[in-house]
N, C-alpha and C positions, 0 to 999 in steps of 0.2 A: 530837505527832502523827507517826505513822510516815510515812516518805518512800515514795511509790509506787515499785513495783519498776521501772517504766519510767524514771522520773526518776533513780533510783539507778543504773540501768544506763547511762543517757546520761552521767551525771557521771563514770563510771569507764571508759567506752568508750575504747579506744586510738585515737587519731587516726592516720590513714594518714601514711606518710612524705611523700607528695606534698603534704600540707597543712602540713608542717614543713620548709621549704626548708633551713634551717641543719642540722637533724638529718640530712637526706638527704645533704648534702655530707659531713658527718662519716661517715655510713654507707659511702659509696662510697670515701672516703679510707681507712677501715679495711680495706675489701675489697681495694683496690689494694695497700696496705701489707702486708697479710697474704700476698698472692701474691708480691710482690717479696721479702719476707723468706724465704719458704720456697723460692723458686726461685733466688734470687741470693745473698742475704746469708749464709744458713746452709749453702750448698753445701759449704764446706770441711769441715764436721763430719758430713756424711752418711756412713753406714756404707759399707765397701768393697763390699758386695753391690750397691750402686747402680751400680757400674761394671762388674759382671759379669753380672747377671741380664738376660736377653734384652731385655725392653721397657724396663726402668729404665735399662739401659746407654745406649740411644739418647737417652732423655730427659736423663740426666745429661750426656752428651756435647754435646747441643745447648746446654744452659744454660752448660756450661763453656766452650764456644766463644764464647758471648756475653760471658762474664766476661773471657776472655782478650783478646778484641778491644777491649773497653772499657778494660781495664787498660793495654793497649799504647798506646791513644790518649791516655789521661788521666794515667797514672802515679799513680792514686788510692791514697793511703796506706792507706785501709781495705782495699782489695784486696791490696796488697803485704803488709800485716801479717797479715791473716787467712789468706792462702795461703802464708805463710812465705817471702815473697820479699824481705824486708828484709835488709840487710847484717849486722845484729846482732839477736839475738833480742829485746832489750829495746827496740829502736826502734819507736815507735808501738804499744807493747804495749797501751796503753789502747784501741786500736781492737779488739783481741781481747776486751777487757772489754765493749765496746759490742756486739760480736757475740753474746756469751753472754748479755747482758742481754735480748736479744730472746726467748730461750727462756722465762724465767720471768715476764717483764714485758710485752714488747710483743706477742708472739703471743697470749698469753691476753687481753691488753688489747684487741686487735683483735676477737677472737671474742666476748668479753663485751660489748664496746662495740657491735658490730653487733646482738647480741641485745637489749641494753638500749635501744638507739635504736628498733629495730623494734617492740618490745613496750612501749616507753615505761616502762621499769622505773626509776623515779626512785631507788630504793634503791641502784642500781648506779652512780650518778653519781660517787661517790668513786673507783671503779675507773678511770673515764675521766680523772678529775683526776690520779690517780697515773700513768697512761699518758702523759698530756701532759707531765707534769713530767719524766719520763725522756726522752721524745722531744725536748723542748726542749734538754736538756743535750747529748744525743748529736749532734743536728743542728747546733746552734750551734758545737760543737767541730769537726765535719767542715768546715763552711763557713770557720771561722777558719783551720784548717790549710791549706785550699786557697788562701786569700788569702795566707797567710804563706809558702807554698812558694816557693823561689827560681825565677827565670826560666831557662828552658833557653837563652835567648839571651845570658845573662850569661857572658862568656868568662873571667871571673876566679874562677869557682867552684872550690872544692877538690873532690877526687874524690867525697867523701860527699855534698856538696851537689849536685853534678852528677847523682849517681845518683837523687836525689829531686826534681830540678828538673822543672818543668812548662812546656809551651808555653802561650801564652795561650788557644789553642783548647782544650787539655786542661783548663786551669784552669776555664774557663767551662762546659765540658761536665760538670764536677762541680757547680758552683755553681748554674747555672740550674735543672736538674731537682730540686735539693735545696730551693729556695726554698719550694715549696708545703709541704714537710715541716717548714718552720719557721713559715710564716704560719698554716696551718690549725691545728696544735697550739697556737700562741699564742692564736688566737681561741678555740679550744676550752677552753684553760686558764682564760681569763677567764670564759667562759660557764659552765663547770662550777663554777667557784669561786662565782659568783653564785647558780647553781641550788642548789648544796650548802648554801651559807650560808642561803638562803631556807628550805630543808627543815629545817635545824638550828633556825632561829628558830621555825618553825612547831611543831616537835616540843617545843621548850622551852616554848613558850606553852601547848601542850596539856597538858604535864606539870604546869606551874604551876597550870592550871585544875583538874586532878584533885586536886592537893595541897590547893587551897583548898576544894574540895568535901569532901574527907576531913576536913580540919580543922574545917569547919563542922558536920559530922556529930558529931564528937567533942564539940563545945561543947554540942550538944543532947542 
C-alpha cells in the first residue's frame, strides 16, 4: 500500500535546530570557529591588498592589533610561528601546517557542517567526522605545547627557552579559551562516529535485502 503524501512528508521533514540541542551547539561552534579562523588564524596569509585598500586596511589593522596584543600577553607559539616571529624557521613549524590545514579542511568543514546540521543532511556526517578528527589533533597539540612551555619565572633558562617562556597568566590565557575547541569536537567525534556507523549499518542492511530479493527472483 502506498504511503500517504502527508505521512511521507512528515517522516522526511527537517526538524528545526531548536529541537536538536546538540546539533545547535555544533552549529554555533562551527559559526564561531569559522569567524575566528578567517579573522585571526589566517590573517598572516591574507593578500597584501588587504593592508592597502581603504576599507579592508582598517579591518586588517583592527584584527592585527588584536593578534599583536594577544601574542604579547601570551607568547603563543601558534602566533609566533605563523607570523614568522620564531628565532629559527623550523621552530614550531608544525603550527604553520596547522594554519594551512584550516584552508582545505576546517573552513570547508565549518561551512558544510553548518549546512548539514541546519538541513539535517545525514549523508554529510562523514565530513563532520573528518573535521573533528583534524580539530582534535591540532587542538590537543596546541594545549600540550602550552603546558610544556617553560615558565618565564625560571631564572635558569637558556636564551632560546627564555624567548619562548610563558607567564602563568599567558599560559592559561591560551589553554582556557582552547578547552571548548577540545571538548566539543571530542563529543562531536563520538556522536558522528555513532551516527555514521548507524547509517552504514542501515545501508548495508538495505543492500542485503535487495540482494536477497534479486536472488529470489533468479530462483523463480
